[in-house]
N, C-alpha and C positions, 0 to 999 in steps of 0.2 A: 216229488219234485219232477216236473215234466217240462220239456221244451215245447213252446207253442209255435206251430208253423204259420206261414202266410201272414206275417205281421209286418207292417211298414215300420221297420226299425228306425229309420231316419226321422220319420214323423214323430215317433215316440220320444226320441232324444230331443227333438226340437221343442217338445212340450215342457221340458225342464228349463228353468231360468238359467241354469248353469251352462246350457248348451245353446241358448236362444241366439246368442250373438256370434257364435262360431261361424267361420266361413263354410259355405255349402260343401266344399271339398273335404274339410275336416270332419264335418258331421257325417258325410257319406263314408269316410274312412273308418270312423268309429263304429258306424252301423254295420259295416262289412265285417268287422272283427268281433261284434257283439252278438248275443243271442237272447231271446225272450224266454223267461222261465216262469212257469205257473206254480203257485204254492197252495196247498190245501190248508184249511184252518188248523192252526196249531203246529204246522210244519216248520222245522228249523232251517233257516237259510244259512246261518253261520254260527259257530260255537265259540264261546270264550276260550282263548288259548290255541285256536286252530291257526294254521298258516295263512297269510294274506295273499291269496292267489288272484283276487279280482275285486272290483268294486261294483256297486249295483245302483241303478236308478229305479225308483218306484214308479210304475206307470198306472197301477190300479190297486185299490185296497189299502190296508194299513198293516204296518209291521211294528212289533214291540221290541224295544231295546232294553235289555236287563243285564245287570252285573251282580256277581256274587259278592256280598259285602256283609261282614259281621254275622256270618252264619246264615244268611238269608239271601234270596234273590230279590234285588231291588230294581223296580221298574224305573228306568231313567227317562225314556222318551217314547213317543209314538210317531213314526214317520209315515207320510202319505205321498200321494202322487207328486212327482217333481223333486222329491228329496233324494240326495245322494247318500249312500251307506257304504262304509268300509274303506273310504279313501285314506283315512289316517293310517291304517295298518299298511296299506300299499305304499304310502309316502315314506313311512319310517322303516318299513321292512320288519315290523315286529308282529308277534302273534296277536290275534284278535283280542280286543280289550272288553268285548261284551258279546252276549248272545242275542241273535236277532231271530224272531219267531213271527210267523204270520198270525195276525189277530183273527182274520177271516179269510175267505178266498182272496188271493192277492196275485199280482203279476209284477215282476221286476225284469229289468234288462241288465244282463251280465256284461261287464266291460272288462277286458283284460288289464292287468297291472301296467302293461307297457303304454296304455293309452293316456295315463296321467300326464306324461310329459307334453303330449299334444294339447291337453286341456290347459296346462299351466303356461304354455307359450303364448296364449292369447289373453292380453290384459283384462278385458271385461269379464271373461269367464273365470280367470284366476281371482279377480276381485270378488266375484259372486261366490266362488268356492271358499275363499278366505272368510267372508262375512258369515256364510251359513255355518261353516265349521266352528268359527269362534263362538257364535251364539250357542251352538249345541254344546260345545265344551263348557262354556260358562254355566249353562243350565245343569248339565250332568255333574259337573264338579260341585256346584252348589247343593244339589240333591244328595250326593254322596257325603259331603261334609255334614249336612243336616242329619242324615241317617246315622252316621257314626257318632255325632254329638248326642242324638236322642238315645242311641244304644248305651253310651257311657252314662248319661244321666239316668237312664232307666234302671241300670244295674244299681246305681247309688240310691235312686228313689225307692226301689223295691226293698232294700234293707232298711231305709229310714221309715218307710210306711209300717213295716213290721214292728220297729221299735216304738213308733209313736202310737200305733193303734192299740197295743197291749196296755200301756198306762191309761190311755183314754177310756178304754173299756173298763179298766179297774176302777177308775174314778166314777164312772157312771154306775157301776154295780155298788160301789161303796155308798154313794149318795142315796141310791134307792134303798139299800139296806138300812141306812141310818134313819131315813124317813119312816120306814116301817117300824123300827125299834122305838122311835119317839112317839109314834101313833099308838103303839101297844103298851107304852109305859103305864104302870098301874098308879094313876093319879086322877083326882076328880076333874071333870071338865071345867074350864074357866068360865064363870058366869058372864063375863064380858065378851066372850068369843062371838056370840051372835050379832054383836054390834059392828063387827068388822065388815067394811064395804057398804055401810049404810049411806054414805055420801060420796060423790065423786071427789077426787083429790084436786084442789084448785091449781090451775096452771099459773095464774097471775100472782106475782109475788105479794102484792098488797092484799089480795083476797086470801092468800095462804096465811099471811100474818094475822089477819082478822080471825081466821078460823082457829089458829093456834092460841090467840088470846081468849077466845070463847071456851076452848077445851081446857086451858089453864084455869080459867075462872071456875069451871065446873069441878075440876080437881081440888082447887083450893076450898071451894064451898063444901066439898065432901070430906074435907079434913085429910086430904092426901098430901104428905110432905113432898116438897120438891116438884110441884106440879108442872112448873115451866120446863123442866128437863124431859118430862114424858110427853108434853103437849105436841111437839113436832112429830114424834113417832106415831102418836094416836091419830093426828091429822093425816099422816101418810097412809094409815090403815083405813081411812075413810069413816071415822067414828063421828056420829052426830053428837054435839055437845049436850043437847037437851036429853037425848036418850041415855047418854053417859051419866048425867046428873040423876035421872030416875033410877038407873041400875045401881049406882053407888048408894042411894038412899035405902035400898032394900038389903044392903050388906051391913054386917057389924062393923063398927068404926075401926076396930083393930085389924080387920081383914082387907080393907079397901086398898091400902098402899101395897101390900104384898100381891094382891090379885092384879092390880094395874101393872106392876113390874113383871109379874109372871107372864101376862099377856104380851107385853112389849118384847120380852126375851124370846118367847115361843115363836112369835111372828117374825122376829129377826132371824132366828135359826131357820125357819121355813124359807124365808127370802134368800138366805145364803145357800141353802140346799138347791133351791130353784136356779140360782145363778150358776152354781157348780154344774148342775145337770145340763143347763143350756150350753155352757162352755164346752163340756165334754161331748155333747151332741153335735155342736158346730165343728169341733175338731174331728169327729167321726165323718162328718160330711166332707171336710177337706180331704181326709184320707181317701174317701170314696171317689172324690173328684180327681185326685192325683193318680189313683191306681191304674186307670186306663192308659195314662201317660208313662207309666213304668214300662217302657218299651221292651217287649220280649221278642227276640229274633224268631222264636218258634210260634208266634201268635198265629192262630188259625182262622180261616174263614168261618164266620158264625152269624147268627141272627143278632142284629144290633138295634137296640131301642134308641131311636133318634131323640126323643124327648128326654130320656134319662141322661143321654150324653150332653145335651144342651144345658140341662139343669146343673150337671156337675161342672161344666165349664163356667157357668154363671157364678158358681161358688168360688171358683179359682180367681176370677177377675173382680170379685166384689170389692176388694180393697182399692181398686183403681177407679171406682165410681165416685165422682165428686158429689158433694151435697146438692148441687144445682142440676144434676143429671138424673133423669127418670128412666128406669129400665122397664119396658113394657113387654109383657108376654102375651102373644096372640097365637096360642097353640091350638092345633086341630084337636077337638075333644076326643077323637078316636086315637088309640095307640098307633104309632107309626114305626114300622120295623123294616129294615133293609138288610140285605145280605152283604156283609163286608167285614172290615177289620176295625174293631172298637178303638184301638189305640190311635190309628191313623185318623179316624173321623174326630176323635176327641181333640187331636192336634189342630184339625181344620177349624172346629168351632171356637177353640181358644184363640187362634190366630185372627179369625174374623171379628170376634168380640173385642179383642185387644185393639185392632185397627179402628173399629167403630168408636170406641171410647177415646182413643187418641185424637180422632177427627172431630168429635163433637165438642171437645174443650170443656169448659167449666159449667156451661149451661146448655140444656137441650134435651134430646130424647133419643134413646137407643131402643129399637124395637126388634124382638125376635119373633118371627112368624113362621108357622109351618102349615102346609096344606097337603093332604093326602090325595093322590090321584090313583087311578086303577093300577098303573104299572110303575109308578114313581112316587117319591116324596120330595116336595119342594120346601126348601128352607131359605128364608130371607133374613138377613141381618142388616138393618137400616139405621142410619143416623141422620140427624138434622144439622150436621156441621156444614161448613162452607162447601159450595159446589166444586167438584174436582175438575180442573181444566182438561179439555180433550187430549192435549199432548201428554198429560200425566196418565190419563186412563189408558192411552195407547201403549204405555210402557209398564203398566202396573204389575203385570205378571212376568216381567223380565227378571232373571236372577240378578241379585245384588242391587236392584234399583229401589231406592227408598226416598221418601220425602221427609223422614224423621231426622232430627238433629243427629250429628255425629255421636256415636256411642249409645244411641237409643234404638237403632234399627239396623238389621243386617241385610234387608232387602230379599230375604229368603222366605218370608211368611207366606205371601201370596203365590210365589213360584212353587213352593212345596205343597201348598194347599191345592193348587191346580193339578199337580202331578198325582196327588192322592185321589182327587175327585174324578178327573178326566181319564187318567191312565189306569190307576189301580181299581177304581170302582165303575169305570165306563160311564161316568156321569158328565155333568156340565157345571162349570163355575163361571159366572159372568159378573161384571162390575159396571154399574150405570150410575150417573149423577145428574139429576135434573129436577127442576121445581123444588129446590131446597131439600131434597132427599137423596142421599147416596145409598145405593142398595147393592149388597153382595148376595147373589142368588145361587144356591146350590140345588141342582136337580139330580137326585140319586135314583137309579133304577132299583126296584125292589129285589130283583134277582140279576146277578151278573150274567 
């Protein structure tokens, strides 16, 4: 940390909206008691818990504000030129509530604590200070609340995932083992088995009834008792009535009934096993989708598969997709990997998809698109819902702002997503709405 010489301090102060309307004499007095400080990348300007001896105006570069919460450092905000830092500690006389660190080369102007009274004595500057401070507090409070909520839910989810995954895996193994045992059972092959799948199963109820009547007729003609009870099952198996009649004619009369019933029972067991396996597999997908959201305070920076994260989030929101809404995947055919935090990005994808589904309503289309660039990955989540008014777009990323009904939205989804993308991952998150398409675009650098 070095003091920069030969800088027009008054001009630097005048560049901030907080001091823009101060009288010249007041600006000159502030400049006379302040000094310019240069910061190297990663250098700490103030530490959480340190005494509040001054406040700072950012004149060049960016500074990260973070606070230790639930065992981890949480990035709360990034301040740029014109922003004031540290005024709350000075005003309250309390230790610093956050750590401020230079993101890259930065320059700030240090103003002594005694200068705050001069700033507050001028109404326009006091109003600007109050507005900026309130917005920052709202944002930081919202992020802290969301972080603590995710940490608590994550601890609960981690235990639930373990309890759910074990029986799901046991069911999958049991179904697979039972299928193997049935296949290996020492019994002759059913002579009617080759007929399964001979015809497509009719979708139309009248065509299905005609098919059942034809199959029942073949069974009755073949001397099979209770043909009508087996007809619907055989139609579901796609058996051709003509082929069934010829196959029954080749069998002994006393074998026809037992062979038909054995075929129906075996196919029903196979269908039940397939259904059990599909259910267990889907349950495993849900577990895989929730696992990244089991927020761990010690999660580390790693290589994150963007496509895998999007697919997991699509599984999580699947129950929210109305019958009239089509979800389109337009993913780059190449794998897309970025350096980041899997749990944070999973939360971003889930938030964006949830918003898109809420906006599109009961009919329309939600599109998930990815595009790989040399140094970044671009992810678009689009919906064909109503165009978002400009005044709503302007406030979309404000903490606690929501257009959802009371009880259905907290107003923290986009604010938290912006913090994850822009601050934690050094990327960009934008929201546009025109020509019948609302698009949330995330641009993530491949390396931080």
